[in-house]
C-alpha positions as CSV (number, residue, x, y, z in Angstrom):
1,M,-76.5,236.4,-122.7
2,A,-80.2,237.7,-122.0
3,K,-78.6,241.4,-120.9
4,Q,-76.3,241.7,-124.2
5,T,-79.8,240.7,-126.0
6,D,-81.7,243.2,-124.4
7,K,-79.0,245.7,-125.2
8,I,-79.0,244.7,-129.0
9,L,-82.7,245.2,-129.0
10,D,-82.8,248.5,-127.2
11,H,-80.2,249.8,-129.5
12,Q,-82.1,248.4,-132.6
13,L,-85.4,250.2,-131.3
14,E,-83.6,253.2,-130.7
15,Q,-82.3,253.3,-134.1
16,I,-85.7,252.7,-135.7
17,A,-87.1,255.4,-133.6
18,L,-84.6,257.9,-134.7
19,D,-84.7,256.9,-138.4
20,H,-88.4,256.9,-139.1
21,L,-90.1,258.8,-136.5
22,F,-87.3,261.4,-135.8
23,I,-87.3,260.6,-131.9
24,E,-83.9,260.8,-130.2
25,T,-84.4,258.6,-127.3
26,L,-86.9,256.1,-126.3
27,E,-86.0,256.9,-122.4
28,T,-88.7,258.8,-120.2
29,R,-88.0,262.3,-119.4
30,N,-90.8,262.9,-117.5
31,R,-91.9,266.1,-120.0
32,D,-94.8,266.0,-121.9
33,Q,-92.7,267.9,-124.7
34,L,-89.8,265.1,-124.7
35,D,-92.1,262.2,-123.9
36,F,-95.0,262.8,-126.5
37,H,-94.5,263.1,-130.1
38,E,-96.6,263.8,-133.2
39,V,-95.9,261.5,-136.0
40,S,-97.5,260.7,-139.4
41,V,-99.1,257.7,-140.3
42,W,-96.4,256.8,-143.1
43,A,-93.6,257.2,-140.4
44,V,-95.4,255.0,-138.1
45,K,-95.6,252.4,-141.1
46,S,-92.3,252.5,-142.0
47,A,-91.0,252.0,-138.2
48,L,-93.4,249.0,-138.1
49,M,-91.9,247.8,-141.0
50,A,-88.3,248.3,-140.0
51,A,-89.2,246.5,-136.7
52,Y,-90.5,243.7,-138.6
53,Q,-88.0,243.3,-141.2
54,A,-85.2,243.2,-138.1
55,G,-87.5,240.6,-136.5
56,L,-87.1,238.4,-139.7
57,Q,-83.5,238.8,-139.7
58,A,-83.2,238.0,-136.1
59,A,-85.0,234.9,-136.7
60,K,-82.8,234.0,-139.6
61,R,-79.9,234.0,-137.8
62,D,-81.3,231.5,-135.0
């Protein structure tokens, strides 16, 4: 059960990173050009809000 929950969480985080920060993957690729990203503060705020909302929805389901 925990592995399924981890997979769901990983997918949600990857989707938030893609939608709000335009980061294609959260996997480490061991190249600075691929692992470090310059993002705007409003994109970070948007991503944090999306993660917060996802947490609220998860709490309602439990």
